[in-house]
C-alpha positions in Angstrom: 231.1 -31.6 -9.9 230.8 -34.3 -12.6 229.3 -37.7 -11.8 231.2 -40.6 -13.4 229.1 -43.2 -15.1 230.2 -46.8 -15.4 228.3 -48.2 -18.4 228.8 -52.0 -17.9 228.0 -54.9 -20.2 228.0 -58.5 -18.8 229.5 -60.5 -21.7 228.9 -64.2 -21.4 227.6 -67.4 -22.9 223.9 -67.7 -22.0 223.5 -71.0 -20.2 220.0 -71.5 -21.7 221.5 -71.9 -25.2 223.9 -74.6 -23.9 221.0 -76.3 -22.1 219.0 -76.3 -25.4 221.8 -78.4 -27.0 223.1 -75.8 -29.4 226.6 -76.1 -30.8 229.3 -73.7 -29.7 229.1 -71.5 -32.8 225.3 -71.1 -32.4 225.7 -70.5 -28.6 228.3 -67.7 -29.5 226.0 -66.2 -32.1 222.9 -66.1 -29.9 224.7 -65.0 -26.8 227.2 -62.4 -28.3 226.0 -61.4 -31.7 222.2 -62.1 -31.8 220.1 -60.7 -34.6 222.6 -58.0 -35.6 222.2 -56.2 -32.2 224.9 -57.9 -30.1 228.4 -57.0 -29.1 229.6 -55.6 -32.5 226.5 -53.4 -32.9 226.7 -52.1 -29.3 230.4 -51.3 -29.8 229.6 -49.3 -32.9 226.8 -47.3 -31.2 229.2 -46.6 -28.2 231.8 -45.4 -30.6 229.4 -43.2 -32.5 228.6 -41.3 -29.3 232.2 -41.3 -28.0 231.3 -43.3 -24.9 233.4 -45.6 -22.7 232.0 -48.9 -21.5 233.3 -51.8 -19.3 232.7 -55.3 -20.6 232.7 -57.8 -17.8 233.7 -61.0 -19.7 233.1 -64.5 -18.3 235.9 -66.7 -19.5 234.6 -69.9 -17.8 233.0 -71.4 -20.9 236.6 -71.9 -22.1 236.7 -74.9 -19.7 234.1 -76.5 -21.8 234.6 -75.2 -25.4 238.2 -74.0 -25.4 239.7 -70.6 -25.3 238.8 -69.5 -28.9 235.3 -68.1 -28.1 236.6 -66.1 -25.2 239.5 -64.8 -27.2 237.0 -63.7 -29.9 235.0 -61.7 -27.3 238.1 -60.1 -25.9 239.6 -59.2 -29.3 236.3 -57.7 -30.4 236.1 -55.5 -27.3 239.7 -54.4 -27.2 239.8 -53.6 -30.9 236.9 -51.1 -30.3 238.9 -49.3 -27.6 236.8 -50.5 -24.7 237.9 -52.3 -21.6 237.6 -55.9 -20.4 237.2 -56.8 -16.8 236.3 -60.1 -15.1 232.9 -61.7 -14.8 232.4 -65.3 -13.5 229.5 -67.8 -13.6 231.0 -70.8 -11.7 228.5 -73.3 -12.9 230.6 -73.7 -16.1 233.3 -75.3 -14.1 231.3 -78.5 -13.9 229.7 -78.4 -17.4 230.3 -80.8 -20.3 229.9 -79.9 -24.0 226.9 -81.5 -25.7 225.1 -82.8 -22.6 222.3 -80.1 -22.7 223.2 -78.8 -19.3 222.9 -82.1 -17.4 226.2 -81.5 -15.6 227.1 -78.2 -13.9 228.9 -76.7 -10.9 227.1 -74.7 -8.2 225.6 -71.7 -9.9 226.3 -68.9 -7.4 229.6 -67.7 -6.0 228.2 -67.4 -2.5 227.6 -71.2 -2.5 231.4 -71.7 -2.4 233.7 -71.5 0.6 236.4 -68.8 0.7 239.2 -71.0 -0.5 237.0 -72.3 -3.3 236.2 -68.8 -4.4 239.9 -67.9 -4.4 240.5 -70.9 -6.7 237.7 -69.9 -9.1 238.9 -66.3 -9.3 242.5 -67.3 -9.9 241.5 -69.8 -12.6 239.1 -67.4 -14.3 241.7 -64.6 -14.3 244.3 -66.9 -15.9 241.8 -67.8 -18.6 240.9 -64.1 -19.3 244.5 -63.1 -19.5 245.3 -66.1 -21.7 242.5 -64.9 -24.0 244.3 -61.6 -24.5 242.8 -59.3 -21.8 245.0 -57.1 -19.5 245.2 -58.2 -15.9 241.7 -57.4 -14.5 241.3 -55.0 -11.6 237.5 -55.1 -11.5 235.0 -57.9 -11.0 231.3 -58.7 -11.1 229.9 -62.0 -9.9 227.5 -63.8 -12.2 223.9 -63.0 -11.0 225.5 -60.4 -8.6 225.9 -63.4 -6.3 228.9 -62.3 -4.3 229.2 -62.4 -0.5 231.7 -61.1 2.0 234.0 -64.0 1.2 234.0 -63.0 -2.5 235.1 -59.5 -1.6 237.8 -60.9 0.8 239.1 -63.1 -2.0 239.2 -60.3 -4.5 241.0 -58.0 -2.1 243.6 -60.7 -1.3 244.2 -61.2 -5.1 244.8 -57.6 -5.7 241.6 -56.5 -7.3 240.8 -52.8 -6.8 237.0 -52.8 -7.6 234.0 -55.0 -7.2 230.6 -54.2 -8.8 228.5 -57.1 -7.5 226.3 -55.3 -5.0 222.8 -54.8 -6.3 220.0 -53.9 -4.0 217.5 -54.9 -6.7 218.7 -58.5 -6.4 218.7 -59.0 -2.6 218.2 -62.7 -2.6 221.6 -63.3 -4.4 223.6 -60.2 -3.8 225.0 -60.8 -0.3 227.8 -58.3 0.2 226.4 -57.2 3.5 225.7 -53.7 2.3 222.2 -52.2 2.5 220.0 -52.5 -0.6 219.8 -48.8 -1.1 223.6 -48.4 -1.1 224.5 -46.9 -4.5 227.6 -44.8 -3.7 231.0 -46.4 -3.9 232.3 -47.5 -0.6 235.4 -49.2 0.9 234.2 -52.6 1.8 237.1 -55.0 1.7 238.0 -53.3 -1.6 236.2 -50.5 -3.4 232.7 -51.6 -4.0 231.0 -49.8 -6.9 227.3 -50.8 -6.5 225.0 -51.2 -9.4 222.6 -48.3 -9.3 219.0 -48.8 -8.4 215.9 -46.6 -8.3 213.0 -47.0 -5.9 210.2 -48.8 -7.7 207.8 -48.6 -4.8 208.5 -47.7 -1.2 211.3 -50.1 0.0 211.5 -51.9 -3.3 214.5 -51.3 -5.5 214.8 -51.8 -9.3 218.1 -52.2 -11.1 219.4 -49.6 -13.5 219.5 -52.1 -16.3 218.5 -51.7 -19.9 215.8 -54.3 -19.8 214.5 -53.1 -16.4 214.0 -49.3 -16.8 212.2 -47.4 -19.4 214.0 -44.6 -21.2 212.1 -42.1 -19.1 213.1 -43.8 -15.9 216.7 -43.9 -17.0 216.7 -40.2 -17.9 215.1 -39.3 -14.6 217.7 -41.4 -12.7 220.6 -39.7 -14.5 219.0 -36.2 -13.9 218.7 -37.1 -10.2 222.3 -38.3 -10.0 223.6 -35.2 -11.8 221.5 -32.8 -9.7 222.5 -34.4 -6.4 226.2 -34.7 -7.6 226.3 -38.5 -6.9 229.7 -40.1 -6.5 229.0 -42.5 -9.4 226.3 -44.1 -11.5 226.6 -47.8 -12.6 224.4 -49.1 -15.4 224.0 -52.8 -16.4 223.4 -54.4 -19.7 224.3 -57.7 -21.4 225.7 -58.7 -24.7 222.4 -60.4 -25.6 220.0 -57.9 -24.1 219.0 -56.1 -27.3 217.6 -59.4 -28.7 214.8 -61.7 -27.6 215.7 -64.5 -25.2 216.2 -67.0 -28.0 218.6 -64.7 -29.7 216.8 -64.9 -33.0 215.2 -61.4 -33.3 216.0 -57.9 -32.1 213.9 -56.6 -29.2 212.8 -53.2 -30.6 212.0 -51.8 -27.1 215.5 -52.6 -25.8 217.2 -51.4 -29.0 215.5 -48.0 -28.6 216.4 -47.8 -24.9 220.0 -48.5 -25.7 220.1 -45.9 -28.5 218.3 -43.3 -26.3 220.7 -43.9 -23.4 223.8 -43.6 -25.5 222.5 -40.3 -27.1 221.7 -39.0 -23.6 225.1 -39.8 -22.2 226.8 -38.5 -25.3 225.0 -35.2 -25.0 225.7 -34.9 -21.2 229.4 -36.0 -21.3 230.6 -33.0 -19.3 228.4 -33.7 -16.2 228.0 -37.4 -16.7 231.3 -38.7 -18.2 231.5 -42.4 -18.9 234.5 -44.1 -17.4 236.6 -47.3 -17.6 237.6 -48.9 -14.3 241.1 -48.8 -15.7 240.9 -45.0 -15.6 240.9 -45.3 -11.8 238.8 -42.2 -11.3 239.0 -40.5 -7.9 235.8 -41.8 -6.3 234.6 -40.4 -3.0 234.0 -43.3 -0.6 232.0 -41.5 2.1 228.8 -40.4 0.3 225.2 -41.2 1.4 223.7 -40.9 -2.1 220.0 -41.8 -2.3 218.3 -43.6 -5.2 215.7 -41.8 -7.3 212.4 -41.9 -5.4 209.4 -43.9 -6.6 207.0 -42.3 -9.0 203.8 -44.1 -9.8 203.2 -42.6 -13.2 206.7 -43.5 -14.4 206.2 -47.0 -13.1 202.9 -47.5 -14.8 204.2 -46.2 -18.2 207.2 -48.6 -17.9 204.9 -51.5 -17.0 202.9 -50.8 -20.2 206.1 -50.7 -22.2 207.2 -54.0 -20.6 204.0 -55.7 -21.6 204.7 -54.7 -25.2 208.3 -55.9 -24.9 207.3 -59.2 -23.4 204.3 -60.0 -25.6 205.5 -58.6 -28.9 209.2 -57.8 -29.0 210.2 -61.1 -27.3 208.5 -63.3 -29.8 210.7 -65.7 -31.8 211.2 -64.9 -35.4 
């Protein structure tokens, strides 16, 4: 049986660039198209390997900078044949252009009451659709910071999927599911958790481009295919192939992305990439277990991370 793969890209303005006092065009460039390895590059690589990806787009900066930057994101993604779903960082609701981040709303969805969350979701959906996206059916909270009220609000608004549960981010991801939950499950709506691996006994690490080495990612995919997991959900960001300043490509992350896409392209029969809009038949009763810890893989990744942090992250 094939295991569907949701290759997801959180697509957003990075708050750090707003807080640095950059103008909107520079914020866009460094958040979405940094150093030639941003959104357009990633879409080209996905197309070259015949892969589907879901771009969770945060439209909330439109409240500060107008709809044009969000429309530009949406148009770029849809023109490449990929899907747009809803992402939301609520702090933008209280932000002001040009104040270097001095004003802001509460940062995490779980800091808001149920009725406030409904209002945020309705407003964000309206912005996303106004920017040219189809009506979203899937959602991911910024920072994975959803709670049970978030899921209740989504279900009441007709969303089909949430993908905010992440056992590697237990402090903020408060869906009420266990951290090792990686199989889709009916939990107010269909929860499609972000995949994790066991980094050490009882410690979970997100299946994210900047978090796992290529060897760990390949092992996690091997494990999911061999165990016929119900789904695999991988996370990246539009800016993740560049350094944090958005001024230089991060060679480690670029190689990881290229390797992951080659691997998924070669294994499309057993690990087909999906859009949420495909509404694949997902079993909701599985007890899939994350890839177990491996000390050698972890040490090799830690060495690679040191190189990434000390060399590839340097500003140009």
